[in-house]
DSSP file (Angstrom, degrees, kcal/mol; ACC not computed):
  #  RESIDUE AA STRUCTURE BP1 BP2  ACC     N-H-->O    O-->H-N    N-H-->O    O-->H-N    TCO  KAPPA ALPHA  PHI   PSI    X-CA   Y-CA   Z-CA
    1    1 A X     >        0   0    0      0, 0.0     4,-2.0     0, 0.0     5,-0.2   0.000 360.0 360.0 360.0 -43.4  179.0    5.7  119.1
    2    2 A X  H  >  +     0   0    0      1,-0.2     4,-2.4     2,-0.2     5,-0.2   0.870 360.0  56.6 -61.8 -35.8  177.6    9.2  119.1
    3    3 A X  H  > S+     0   0    0      2,-0.2     4,-2.1     1,-0.2    -1,-0.2   0.891 106.8  47.9 -64.4 -40.3  174.6    7.9  117.2
    4    4 A X  H  > S+     0   0    0      2,-0.2     4,-2.0     1,-0.2    -1,-0.2   0.905 112.6  48.3 -67.8 -43.3  173.8    5.3  120.0
    5    5 A X  H  X S+     0   0    0     -4,-2.0     4,-2.2     2,-0.2    -2,-0.2   0.902 110.8  51.9 -64.2 -41.3  174.2    8.0  122.8
    6    6 A X  H  X S+     0   0    0     -4,-2.4     4,-2.3     1,-0.2    -2,-0.2   0.915 110.1  48.2 -62.0 -44.5  171.9   10.3  120.9
    7    7 A X  H  X S+     0   0    0     -4,-2.1     4,-2.5     1,-0.2    -1,-0.2   0.859 110.2  52.3 -65.1 -36.0  169.3    7.6  120.5
    8    8 A X  H  X S+     0   0    0     -4,-2.0     4,-2.3     2,-0.2    -1,-0.2   0.887 109.7  48.7 -67.7 -38.8  169.5    6.8  124.2
    9    9 A X  H  X S+     0   0    0     -4,-2.2     4,-2.2     2,-0.2    -2,-0.2   0.931 113.0  46.9 -66.5 -45.0  169.0   10.4  125.2
   10   10 A X  H  X S+     0   0    0     -4,-2.3     4,-2.5     1,-0.2     5,-0.2   0.912 112.3  51.2 -62.9 -42.0  166.0   10.7  122.9
   11   11 A X  H  X S+     0   0    0     -4,-2.5     4,-2.5     1,-0.2    -2,-0.2   0.902 110.2  48.4 -62.0 -42.2  164.6    7.5  124.3
   12   12 A X  H  X S+     0   0    0     -4,-2.3     4,-2.0     2,-0.2    -1,-0.2   0.884 111.4  51.2 -65.6 -38.2  165.0    8.7  127.9
   13   13 A X  H  X S+     0   0    0     -4,-2.2     4,-1.5     2,-0.2    -2,-0.2   0.932 113.0  44.1 -63.6 -47.7  163.3   12.0  126.9
   14   14 A X  H  X S+     0   0    0     -4,-2.5     4,-1.9     1,-0.2    -2,-0.2   0.906 112.8  52.4 -64.8 -42.2  160.3   10.2  125.3
   15   15 A X  H  X S+     0   0    0     -4,-2.5     4,-2.0     1,-0.2    -1,-0.2   0.859 104.6  56.2 -64.0 -35.9  160.1    7.8  128.2
   16   16 A X  H  X S+     0   0    0     -4,-2.0     4,-1.6     1,-0.2    -1,-0.2   0.889 107.7  48.4 -65.6 -37.7  160.0   10.6  130.8
   17   17 A X  H  X S+     0   0    0     -4,-1.5     4,-1.8     1,-0.2    -1,-0.2   0.884 111.1  49.5 -69.7 -37.3  157.0   12.2  129.1
   18   18 A X  H  X S+     0   0    0     -4,-1.9     4,-2.1     1,-0.2    -2,-0.2   0.852 108.6  53.7 -70.4 -32.1  155.1    8.9  128.9
   19   19 A X  H  X S+     0   0    0     -4,-2.0     4,-2.2     2,-0.2    -1,-0.2   0.871 106.7  52.0 -68.7 -36.6  155.8    8.2  132.6
   20   20 A X  H  X S+     0   0    0     -4,-1.6     4,-1.2     2,-0.2    -2,-0.2   0.926 111.5  46.8 -65.2 -44.0  154.3   11.6  133.5
   21   21 A X  H  X S+     0   0    0     -4,-1.8     4,-0.7     1,-0.2    -2,-0.2   0.886 112.0  50.5 -64.3 -38.8  151.2   10.8  131.6
   22   22 A X  H >< S+     0   0    0     -4,-2.1     3,-0.7     1,-0.2    -1,-0.2   0.878 107.0  54.2 -66.4 -38.2  150.9    7.4  133.1
   23   23 A X  H 3< S+     0   0    0     -4,-2.2    -1,-0.2     1,-0.2    -2,-0.2   0.789 106.6  52.7 -67.6 -27.1  151.3    8.8  136.6
   24   24 A X  H 3< S+     0   0    0     -4,-1.2    -1,-0.2    -3,-0.2    -2,-0.2   0.646  89.4  96.7 -84.9 -14.6  148.4   11.2  136.1
   25   25 A X  S << S-     0   0    0     -4,-0.7     2,-0.4    -3,-0.7     3,-0.1  -0.437  76.6-122.4 -74.4 148.4  146.0    8.5  134.9
   26   26 A X        -     0   0    0      1,-0.2     3,-0.1    -2,-0.1    -2,-0.1  -0.750   8.8-149.1 -89.3 138.6  143.6    7.0  137.5
   27   27 A X  S    S+     0   0    0     -2,-0.4     2,-0.3     1,-0.3    -1,-0.2   0.939  82.8   4.6 -71.0 -47.6  143.8    3.3  137.9
   28   28 A X  S    S-     0   0    0     -3,-0.1    -1,-0.3     3,-0.0     3,-0.1  -0.984  84.3-106.7-136.1 147.2  140.1    2.9  138.8
   29   29 A X        -     0   0    0     -2,-0.3     3,-0.1    -3,-0.1    -2,-0.0  -0.389  50.7 -89.1 -69.1 153.0  137.3    5.4  138.8
   30   30 A X        -     0   0    0      1,-0.1     2,-0.2    -2,-0.0    -1,-0.1  -0.337  48.7-105.8 -63.0 143.3  136.1    6.5  142.2
   31   31 A X        -     0   0    0     -3,-0.1     2,-0.2     1,-0.1    -1,-0.1  -0.457  30.0-125.0 -72.5 139.2  133.3    4.3  143.6
   32   32 A X        -     0   0    0     -2,-0.2    -1,-0.1     1,-0.1     4,-0.0  -0.543  37.1 -92.6 -79.5 149.2  129.8    5.8  143.6
   33   33 A X        -     0   0    0     -2,-0.2     3,-0.1     1,-0.1    -1,-0.1  -0.334  30.2-128.4 -62.0 145.4  127.9    5.9  146.9
   34   34 A X  S    S+     0   0    0      1,-0.2     2,-0.4    -3,-0.1    -1,-0.1   0.914  94.1  22.2 -63.6 -45.2  125.8    2.8  147.5
   35   35 A X  S    S-     0   0    0      0, 0.0    -1,-0.2     0, 0.0     2,-0.1  -0.989  87.7-120.1-125.5 130.4  122.7    4.8  148.3
   36   36 A X        -     0   0    0     -2,-0.4     2,-0.2    -3,-0.1    -2,-0.0  -0.435  32.7-115.0 -68.3 140.1  122.1    8.4  147.1
   37   37 A X        -     0   0    0     -2,-0.1     2,-0.2     1,-0.1    -1,-0.1  -0.529  28.0-116.6 -75.6 138.7  121.6   10.8  150.0
   38   38 A X        -     0   0    0     -2,-0.2     2,-0.1     1,-0.1    -1,-0.1  -0.514  38.4 -98.8 -72.6 141.2  118.2   12.4  150.2
   39   39 A X        -     0   0    0     -2,-0.2     2,-0.4     1,-0.1    -1,-0.1  -0.415  39.8-123.5 -63.9 132.7  118.3   16.2  149.7
   40   40 A X        -     0   0    0     -2,-0.1     2,-0.3    -3,-0.1    -1,-0.1  -0.622  23.5-158.0 -81.1 130.0  118.2   17.8  153.1
   41   41 A X    >>  -     0   0    0     -2,-0.4     4,-1.2     1,-0.1     3,-0.6  -0.757  28.0-116.1-102.2 154.1  115.4   20.3  153.6
   42   42 A X  H 3> S+     0   0    0     -2,-0.3     4,-1.1     1,-0.2     3,-0.3   0.856 116.0  54.5 -58.8 -33.8  115.5   23.1  156.2
   43   43 A X  H 34 S+     0   0    0      1,-0.2    -1,-0.2     2,-0.2     3,-0.1   0.843 102.9  56.7 -69.0 -31.7  112.6   21.5  158.0
   44   44 A X  H <4 S+     0   0    0     -3,-0.6    -1,-0.2     1,-0.2    -2,-0.2   0.794 105.9  50.5 -70.3 -27.3  114.3   18.1  158.3
   45   45 A X  H  < S+     0   0    0     -4,-1.2    -1,-0.2    -3,-0.3     2,-0.2   0.789  94.9  84.3 -81.0 -28.5  117.3   19.6  160.0
   46   46 A X  S  < S-     0   0    0     -4,-1.1     2,-0.2    -3,-0.1     3,-0.1  -0.505  79.5-123.8 -81.0 142.9  115.4   21.5  162.7
   47   47 A X        -     0   0    0     -2,-0.2     3,-0.1     1,-0.1    -1,-0.1  -0.524  41.0 -91.5 -76.5 150.7  114.3   19.8  165.9
   48   48 A X        -     0   0    0     -2,-0.2     2,-0.2     1,-0.1    -1,-0.1  -0.328  47.4-105.0 -63.7 146.9  110.5   19.9  166.6
   49   49 A X        -     0   0    0      1,-0.1    -1,-0.1    -3,-0.1     2,-0.1  -0.467  31.4-124.8 -75.0 142.1  109.4   22.9  168.7
   50   50 A X     >  -     0   0    0     -2,-0.2     4,-2.3     1,-0.1     5,-0.2  -0.341  26.3-106.9 -77.4 166.8  108.6   22.2  172.3
   51   51 A X  H  > S+     0   0    0      1,-0.2     4,-2.3     2,-0.2     5,-0.2   0.896 122.0  51.2 -61.3 -40.6  105.2   23.2  173.7
   52   52 A X  H  > S+     0   0    0      1,-0.2     4,-2.4     2,-0.2    -1,-0.2   0.903 109.1  50.6 -64.1 -41.4  106.8   26.1  175.6
   53   53 A X  H  > S+     0   0    0      2,-0.2     4,-2.1     1,-0.2    -1,-0.2   0.897 110.9  48.4 -64.5 -41.1  108.6   27.3  172.5
   54   54 A X  H  X S+     0   0    0     -4,-2.3     4,-2.4     2,-0.2    -1,-0.2   0.911 110.6  51.4 -64.9 -42.0  105.3   27.3  170.5
   55   55 A X  H  X S+     0   0    0     -4,-2.3     4,-2.1     1,-0.2    -2,-0.2   0.921 110.6  48.2 -61.3 -44.1  103.6   29.2  173.3
   56   56 A X  H  X S+     0   0    0     -4,-2.4     4,-2.3     1,-0.2    -1,-0.2   0.873 110.2  52.1 -66.0 -36.8  106.3   31.8  173.3
   57   57 A X  H  X S+     0   0    0     -4,-2.1     4,-2.3     2,-0.2    -1,-0.2   0.904 108.8  50.3 -64.8 -40.9  106.2   32.2  169.6
   58   58 A X  H  X S+     0   0    0     -4,-2.4     4,-2.4     2,-0.2    -2,-0.2   0.902 110.5  49.6 -64.1 -39.9  102.4   32.7  169.7
   59   59 A X  H  X S+     0   0    0     -4,-2.1     4,-1.6     2,-0.2    -2,-0.2   0.904 111.0  49.6 -63.9 -41.1  102.8   35.4  172.4
   60   60 A X  H  <>S+     0   0    0     -4,-2.3     5,-2.5     1,-0.2     4,-0.5   0.886 111.5  48.9 -65.8 -38.3  105.5   37.1  170.3
   61   61 A X  H ><5S+     0   0    0     -4,-2.3     3,-1.1     1,-0.2    -2,-0.2   0.911 108.4  53.7 -66.1 -42.1  103.2   37.1  167.2
   62   62 A X  H 3<5S+     0   0    0     -4,-2.4    -1,-0.2     1,-0.3    -2,-0.2   0.841 110.1  47.8 -61.7 -33.1  100.3   38.4  169.3
   63   63 A X  T 3<5S-     0   0    0     -4,-1.6    -1,-0.3    -5,-0.1    -2,-0.2   0.540 113.6-120.8 -84.6  -6.6  102.5   41.3  170.4
   64   64 A X  T < 5 +     0   0    0     -3,-1.1     2,-0.2    -4,-0.5    -3,-0.2   0.790  52.5 165.1  74.7  28.3  103.6   41.9  166.8
   65   65 A X      < +     0   0    0     -5,-2.5     2,-0.3    -6,-0.1    -1,-0.2  -0.552   9.6 176.6 -82.4 143.5  107.3   41.4  167.5
   66   66 A X    >>  -     0   0    0     -2,-0.2     3,-0.9     4,-0.0     4,-0.7  -0.964  42.8  -9.4-140.3 156.4  109.8   40.8  164.7
   67   67 A X  H 3> S-     0   0    0     -2,-0.3     4,-2.2     1,-0.2     5,-0.1  -0.278 123.7  -2.3  65.5-134.1  113.6   40.4  164.3
   68   68 A X  H 3> S+     0   0    0      1,-0.2     4,-2.6     2,-0.2    -1,-0.2   0.864 133.5  54.3 -64.8 -39.0  115.8   40.9  167.3
   69   69 A X  H <> S+     0   0    0     -3,-0.9     4,-2.3     1,-0.2    -1,-0.2   0.898 109.5  48.6 -63.4 -39.8  113.0   42.0  169.6
   70   70 A X  H  X S+     0   0    0     -4,-0.7     4,-2.7     2,-0.2    -2,-0.2   0.925 111.3  49.8 -64.5 -45.0  111.2   38.8  168.9
   71   71 A X  H  X S+     0   0    0     -4,-2.2     4,-2.2     1,-0.2    -2,-0.2   0.925 112.4  46.6 -60.9 -45.8  114.2   36.7  169.5
   72   72 A X  H  X S+     0   0    0     -4,-2.6     4,-2.2     1,-0.2    -1,-0.2   0.905 112.6  50.4 -64.0 -41.4  115.0   38.3  172.8
   73   73 A X  H  X S+     0   0    0     -4,-2.3     4,-2.8    -5,-0.2    -2,-0.2   0.931 110.7  48.9 -62.2 -45.6  111.4   38.0  173.9
   74   74 A X  H  X S+     0   0    0     -4,-2.7     4,-2.6     2,-0.2    -1,-0.2   0.892 109.8  51.9 -63.1 -40.3  111.3   34.3  173.0
   75   75 A X  H  X S+     0   0    0     -4,-2.2     4,-1.3    -5,-0.2    -1,-0.2   0.931 113.8  43.3 -61.9 -44.8  114.5   33.6  174.9
   76   76 A X  H  X>S+     0   0    0     -4,-2.2     5,-2.7     1,-0.2     4,-0.6   0.903 113.4  52.4 -66.3 -40.6  113.2   35.3  178.0
   77   77 A X  H ><5S+     0   0    0     -4,-2.8     3,-1.0     1,-0.2    -2,-0.2   0.910 107.2  50.9 -63.1 -43.3  109.8   33.6  177.7
   78   78 A X  H 3<5S+     0   0    0     -4,-2.6    -1,-0.2     1,-0.3    -2,-0.2   0.807 109.6  51.4 -66.4 -28.3  111.4   30.2  177.4
   79   79 A X  H 3<5S-     0   0    0     -4,-1.3    -1,-0.3    -5,-0.2    -2,-0.2   0.590 118.2-115.0 -81.8 -10.2  113.4   30.9  180.6
   80   80 A X  T <<5S+     0   0    0     -3,-1.0    -3,-0.2    -4,-0.6    -2,-0.1   0.678  79.1 126.8  86.8  18.2  110.2   31.9  182.3
   81   81 A X      <       0   0    0     -5,-2.7    -4,-0.2     1,-0.2    -5,-0.1   0.611 360.0 360.0 -85.3 -12.5  111.2   35.6  182.8
   82   82 A X              0   0    0     -6,-0.5    -1,-0.2    -5,-0.1    -5,-0.1   0.406 360.0 360.0-116.8 360.0  108.1   37.1  181.2
């Protein structure tokens, strides 16, 4: 009788390890996307510049503005403040 109980305990122990391994397996591999996405370039994300924006950029370049001063000038220029 002890021998049967001992075998049942060992069987349950072995079965528990196989169940853990089975639970971790994937049933099916994840599906690949139908069409690969084209790599995004920085130019593709930006909207085209308006005529006013281009004009303001040219004015800022002519004045030799860079960085924060250029940004502030362009914002004012686009609003018509300069």
